[in-house]
N, C-alpha and C positions, 0 to 999 in steps of 0.2 A: 632520566637516572640509570646509568649502567647496570648490567647486572653485579659487574666486580662489586661494587659499591655496596648494591643491594646485599649482596655474598658476604662482604665484610663486615658490615653494621648487624647483620642477624647474627653472625659468629660473636661478633662483641657483645650483644645481649643474650646470646645463649651462655657464652663464660661468665657474663656477670650473673645472672640467673644460676648456675651450676654454682657460683661463688656463693651465691647468697643462701643454697639450699644447704651447702656442706656446712655452714656456721651454723645455720636454723638445726638442722638435725642431728650435729654431732653435740655429744658421744651419743650412738644407737647401741652399743654394747660395751665389752670390758676394755678398758683402760691401763697398760702395763705401766709402773714407773720401775724401771730399774736402777738398782742401786750397784755399783761395779765393785763395790766390798763386800767383807762379810757381814754376815747378820750383827747387827747391834752399832754402837757408835753415832754418831751425829749425822752420815749421810743417811743412816736409816732413818733415824730420828725427823729430819727433816724430809724427808720422801713420805712418811707413814702422818707427820700433820699435814701435808699440803693435801696429800692423798686422801684423805679423811674426808677433812673439808671439800674437796672438790667432788669426792660421792655424794656428800650432802646435797650439795647446790646443783650438781648435774645427774641426779638421780639413777647414777650408773655405776657399776663398781667399779674401783681405783686399787688395784692388787700391785704390792709394791713385792717385787723380785730380785733377790740378792746374787748375780751374776760374777762372783770375784774370781781372779785371777791374770795372771801375767803385769801384776802391778796396776791393775785398773783399766786394761787392755781388752782384756775378752769383753767383759759386760759394755764396755764404751764403744766398741767395735761392732757390736753385735745392735747396739740401736743406730749407729751410724748407717748399716746396709739393712737397716729394715723399713718396711713399706713407709712410704712419706705421708701417711693417712691420719696422724694424731693420736693412733692408738698404743704406739709404741711410745713414750719418753722416756728421759735420762734424769737422773741427779747427778750431775760430777761437780769438781773442783779441781783446784790447781796441778793435782797429779794427773789428772786425765786429762786437763784443756791446755797446761801450760809446759809444766817440766818434762812429759814426755815427748814431748817435740823434739827436746834436745838430749835427754838421755838416751832415749833408744834409738836405734842403729837403723829399722826400719820400720816406722808406724804404720798399722793397716790404715789409718784414717787421718783425715785433715781435722784438725781442730778448730779451724775456722769454717771451712769450705762443705764441711761434711754436717752441720748441724744450723739448726735456727734455734736458735737463743729465746727463751720464752720470759725469764725473770730472774733476778739476782734475789738468791735464795735468802745469802746471810753468810757471816764471817765467825769463825770461832779463832780466838787468841790461843796462844800456847804460853806454857808457864817456864820459864828458866828456872830450872830447881838443882841445887847442890845437897851434896852429902852433909848432912848434920853437923859431923863432926869438925868439919874443916872451918877454920875462922872467918868465914867469907858471908858477908851480909848487906852487900852492896855491888854494884858493877867495878864503883874505883878498888874494891879490896879483889876484886878477881883479877883485876891488873896486877895489885900491889904482889898477891900470893903469888901469880906467872913469874912476875921479874926476880922474886926473891925465892922462887924453886923451880930453876928452868927445869921444863922437861917434865914436871909431874904433874900436870894439869892435862885433863884428857877428859872427852864427851861422848856422852853415846847416841845412836840413832837408831831406828827403824830399818836401816839399810843405807848401801850406796847412790846417793841418789834420789833418797826422798826427801820430801818437804823438811822432817827434821835434821837430815844432814846437812841439808842448802841453809835450812836458818843457821845451824852449829858455824857454817862455813862462813856466814855473813858475820855473824859475834864476831869470827875470828879475826876476819879483816878487819871488821871496825875498830877493834880494841887493838887490832896490832901483836898478836897473844900467838905463842908457841904452844899450842896446844894438839892432841892426837884425837882422831877421828876411831872410835870402837865403835863398828856397826853389830845389830842384834835382828833377830828373825821379826820379834815387835816390840811394843811398848813396855809390857808389864815387866818383862824379862831384865829390859833394860833398867827399867825405874827400879826393881829389886835389887840389881847390882849398884845402883846408885845408892840407895838406902846401905847397903852392906859394904860401902866404900870399897869397890872395886874399879870402880869409876867415878871421876869426878862430878861431874854434872850432865845436865840432858835438856833440848826444851821439850815439853810433851804437853799432852792434851789436859786440859784442867778435870775431865772427867774422870782420867785415870789416874791423877797425880792425888786429886783432892783428899782421900784417905791419909797416904802418908804423908802429907803436911800437915793436916790435922793430929796426927798421932805422933810429929814431932822427927819422923824417922828422915824427912828431907826438909830443906829449908827452903823457901819460895823466894828467891831474888827480885820477880818482877815478870809481867805479861808483856806481849810480844807486839799487842795493839797500840795506838798511841790512845784510846778509850780506855776508862775503866770497867771492870768487869763486874757487877752484881754479884756474879756466884763466888769469886774471889775478893770479896771486901778485906780490904789492908794490903792487898799486893799492888803495889803502883807499876804504872808501866814503864819499861826499861826507859821509854823518851823522856820520863820526868826523873830518870837515876844515873846519870851519865851516857845514855845513847840519845841525843837529840834527832829528832826523824826518824827514830826508830818505828816501823810499822808493818809487820808483818802478821798473817793470820792464812789459816785454812778459808776457803770460802767456797761456796758452793751455787752452781745456776741448774734451772728446770730449761730446757732443752728437749726439742724435737729432732728427728731427721730432717736433714736438708730437702727442701721442695716439699715439705708441709703446706698445705694452702693457707696463705695467709689469714683467711677468716678463721680459720680453726686457731693458728698460732694467737691472733687478735682477742680471738674470746678466750683461751687460756690466759692470756697476759691480765686482762680484765677479770677476769676469774680471781686469779693469784692476788691480783691489786687488790680487789673487795676482799679476801680473806683476811688479809695483813692490814686491814682496816680495823678488823677487830682485836680489841685490847687484849682478850683471855688468848687469840694464838698466839700473838706476840710474845704474851708471859709463858705459852708454852715453850716456844722455840727458844727463848731466854731461857729456863730451865735447864734446857737440854745442852747450854753451853754455847748458842747461837745466837750474834747479834743479828737481829732480825734485817733483810737488805730494804735497798732504794730502788724504787721504778726507775728502771731504765730502757729506752727501748730498743729493736732488736740490733741497730747499726751501733748504738753505744756500747752494745755487751759485745758486737765484734770487736769493735777496737780495742775494749777491755780486756778481752782474751787475747789479743795481738800484742798489746803492751806487758802482758803478761808473760807472756811466752817469752818477750827480750828479756822481762829483766829476769825471770829467772835463770835464761839461758846463758844471761853474762856470768852469774853466780856457779852456774854448771860448769859450764867452761871452764872456768876460775878455779875450781875444786878440781877439776882433771878426771870427770865423769861423765863429759859428753860420749853419745854413743858407746854405753858399757851395756846397758838391756840388751 
């Protein structure tokens, strides 16, 4: 046998042993899970629930760190540039991994190439709400009111190029409505103006809207996902009320930097899979408005990100917000 073959065989054996050791030894210190938005909300809730269970199972601290800024770009990019060792993870969703690819002029990270997807965490439906004084209780009545009152309907969002803006644009296109976009700096002030009658309607997270819906200040027309939501009993999917096939949501993934050792990615995937098998954990996620995700292999997760970039990119271009950030 030649010296080259011996050396090559030894190198392969050492690589295999190193990978196995990395998996067996991981984690040996604190792991940080970055949420690229402000404290609170579903990103942080998902990271906190998963992190607490990983800490319990792997016997090392899992710390949640909120790094907000630049529409999720700051925190997301910090993980893309982090050491690929499994000690810095990310919980991110369609804004960071799909929408920013189109609405940002120059994104400092590649949503597909710069990350190693670990697990599909889940989806959060949005609620379409209208001002309670409007004579609108269904999708059909939105269309009728818009035709009878041209130019009077408008909708609020959390800013140009955000998920809520693009959901509004998709609704506008699907129903062929003449409605004006009114951007705000946050969901709460936007919702307050819908309740006050300054704006007609908006898509909004149910955790934000639930209080005003219960108080009768805004009326819920439907939720944005095809599945019903246990947290919003009595509010049907828009797909059942005049918009067949309508199925949009905020979604979240757990990711590591690209080139993180595959044994580490595999171990994290297996651990989260086991965590999701616990009915109590799934109940926790649901209580936070998160429909738990399903197991998907890394290649399938990358394909999903690519498809979402194309989907939201088409809406953003039609809305004229490509490259505005």
